[in-house]
N, C-alpha and C positions, 0 to 999 in steps of 0.2 A: 371745830376740830376738836378730836377726844383722844388722849393718850391714855392707855389703860394703866400704866403704873411707871414707877420711875426706877425699876431694878435694869441690872445690867442686861438681862435678857432681851434681846430684841423684840420690839412690841409692833403688832399690827396697829394702825390708826384706823379708827371708824370715823365716818363723816357723821357730823352733830350739828346741826343749824344752831345758831344762836337762838334763844327764846324768843318767839314772836316774829321771826322774819322767815321768809319763804325757804323751803327747805330744799336743797339740792345745789346751792351756791353759797359762798361767802367770799368777802373781800376785806382783808385786814392788812394793816401796817404790820411792819416787822417789830416795831414797838408794842403793838397789841400782841404779837403773838408772844414776845417776850414775858410780858404782865402776864400771861394766862397758861403757858406751858413752861416748866423750868428746863433751863439749858441744857442739863445732863440728861433729861427726856428726849432731847433732840439729837443728841451726838452719838447715840446708839443706833445701829441699823434698824431702819423702819421700813416696812412694807405697807403703803396706803393702799387703800382700798377705792381710791377716788384720785381725780387728777389734781396736780399741783402746777401753777404756773407762778415763777418767781422772778421778778425783775427789781434790781437794785437802783436807788438814787443816790447812795454815797456810800464808799468804802469798796472792799473786794471780799469775796468769800469762795473759800474751796468748798464744793459741793459734789459729793460722791453719788454715782449713780450707777446701779448695777456694777459696782466694783470698778468703775472708771471716773477719776477725779476731774472735773470741770473748774475752772475758775470764772465768776461772774465778777463782772465790772459794771459801773453805772451804763445802763442803756441794754445790756445783754439780758437774755432770758433764758431760763431752765425750765423744761415741760418734763415733770416726772409723771409717768402714766401708771393706772393700776396695775399692781402686781410688780412692780419694779422695787427694787431694795434701794433706799435712799439713807444719807448720812450726811448731817451738817457739819461743818469744821467749828466754827464759832461764830453763831448768829447774833453775838451780842454786840458786834462792832461795826454792824452796818446797818443802813436805812433803805427800806424799799417796800415793794407791796406783794402780796401773797394772795393768789385768786385760786380758791378750792372749789372744784365741781364734781359732781356725780356724773357718770358716764351717761345715764339717761335724762339728765336737765335738759339737753339740747335734743331740738327735733332731729328725725332720723335723716332727713337730706343734708343738715347742717354736720351731723356726725359724720357721714360718708364723706362729704367735701373736705372736711378738717382732718381725716384719716385718724378718728380717735382711735380706731381698734388697730392701727399699725405698729406692731411691736418692735419694729426696725426703725421707725420715726427718730430723728435726731433730737439728743436731749438739749445740746446747747445752741441758741440763736444769737446771731451779733448782727442786728439789722443796723444800717447806716441811710443816712439822709432822709428821703421822703418815708421810707419804711420805718425807720426809727420814730419820725413824728407821727406817723399814724399810730403806730402801737402805743405811744405815750398817750395820745389823745383819747385812744380807745379804752386802756385801761383807768385813765382818770374819770372819763365819764361814767364807765361802769362802777366804779368806786362812790361817785358822787349819788348815783342812782340807789346802790345798796344803802347807803348810810341815810337816804332820805324816807326810809320807812314810814308809812303813815301819810304821807302826802297824796297817795294814790289808793285807790281800792286795791285789796290784796292780789286778787287776779291780774289786774291791769300792771301793778308793780312788779309781779313775777314775770309776766309777759316781757315788759320793759328789759328787765334783767336777762332773760333769755336772749332776746335780740341782741343786746349790747354784747354780752358774752360771746354770741356768734360772730359778731363783727370781730372781735378780737382775737378768737381762734382761727377765724379764715385768713386774716392779716398773717398771723404769725406763721401758719402752715404754708401760705403761697408766696408771702413777700418777704418774711423774714428767714431766710434760708441761711445755713450756718456760713457760706461763703460769700453771701450776698448775691448769688447766681444759683438757680436751679440745676441740679445735676441732670444728664440726661437720662431717660426713664430706662430702666433694664428690661431686658427682652423677656418675651412671654416665658421661655423655659425657664428661666432662674425665677421669675414670679411664681410659676406653678411650683416648682421645686421649693421654692422657701415657704409657701404656704402648706405643702406636704410635710417638711420638716418641722415646722411650728405643731402641727396637728398629730405628727407621729414619732417624735424625737424618743418619746418615753416607751416606745415599742421596738424600735430597730434603729441602728447606726449604720446600716450597709447601704452604700450608694446604690448597690444591684437593686435593692428592694424599691428604693424610690424610682429607679429608672424603669422598672418592669410594671409599676402602678402606673406612671406616668406617659409610659409609651416613647420614651427617649433611650438612648444609649448610655451607660456611665461616662463614657468620653464626652458625649455631648452635655450633660449635667456638668461634668468638671470644667469645661471651657466656659460654659454660661456661668457658673458660679466664679470662675476666675475674672471674668470681664467684668461682672457686676458687683463682685464683693471684694476682689483681691485675694482669693484663697480658692483652693480646690473644693470639690463639692464634699469629700470626707472631712476636711477641716472645717468646712462650714456647720457640718454636723455636729462634729465634736465640740465645737464652740458653744453651740445651742445647748448641748447635754451639760458642758460644764458651767454655763450660766445658771442653768436652773438648779445644778447640784451646790453652786453657791449660794443662791438665793434661798434654798432650804436649809443649809447649813447655819447661814447667818441670821436666818430670821426665826426659825423653831427650834424645837428641843427634839426632835425625833432622832433617834439613834441612827448612826450610818447605814445598819441593814435595813431599815425602814425607807431611806434615802434611796439607798441602792434598789429596793423592790420597786419603789415608785418610778426610777428612771430605767427599769428594764434589765438590770443586771442580774446574773444568775446567783451572784451572793456578795455579801459586803466585802469579801477578800479581793473579787475582781474590781469591784468598784473602786476600793482603795486604791488599788495597783492604777487603775487607769485615771484617777483624780491626781494622784501624785505625778505620776507621768507628764500630766499636761498642765500642773500649777506649781509643781515643786513643794507641793505641802501636802501631808495626809489630811483627809477630812476632819479629824479631830484637831490637828494643828491649825487649819484654816478656820474653823469655828473659834477656837480660843484667840486668835490673832484679831480676828475680825471685830471680835467683842471687846477687845482691849482689855 
């Protein structure tokens, strides 16, 4: 893992494998992390380009992902995906394991089964009982194999790591649900709407445009969104736009006018009014507050 610098401006983290180890995955303790990365470089908003799996063995940690704070305790897991903005509170007082991996390290079948591309996947998982034990065994085995570099030919070592990581993410996806029980699957109308919003929120915020594209009525989309996400279709769209605005404002240095353009607003003024109405802060105030 590499952090570009220690300045207050939020930084993108690029994946860099330790010298001599397989590219695409790394397993390290939080003590190792603290020895390599200054704490003040972790406590600013960061936007990783790769997956982070974090679990604790001692202490508790407040970990913010996409501007929602989560509390990790021993046995719980946080999964931060590429493109999400994360911010550590105080990683100097906890022990645990951090698994870093690039999106294409796993084979396509595992990536699909583990929902690596799902931008709505939960961040926090709190497995219990056999689920907890399976995840603990999986990460321990993965860590031992990662640190046993040189005992096997590199190609075989890499293949073993890929298989062991697959076991971990599949267990986490399917056994370590946040409530301990899988939620009922959302309906087809919502899934199609959700995917369309993910692809088109930078061009339109009108429910009618999505309804026309998908062949549903606006009312059907609103009912589907309410049933699956607890909010109407317009609110679902607006929340996605606001999330991306927050990511861009927290992570980069683009002026509000450029952020407005990227999100499909006709002017910086309209964007500022929209953002203020939905967050209570102007874009500039949000950026200042987020960066501390």
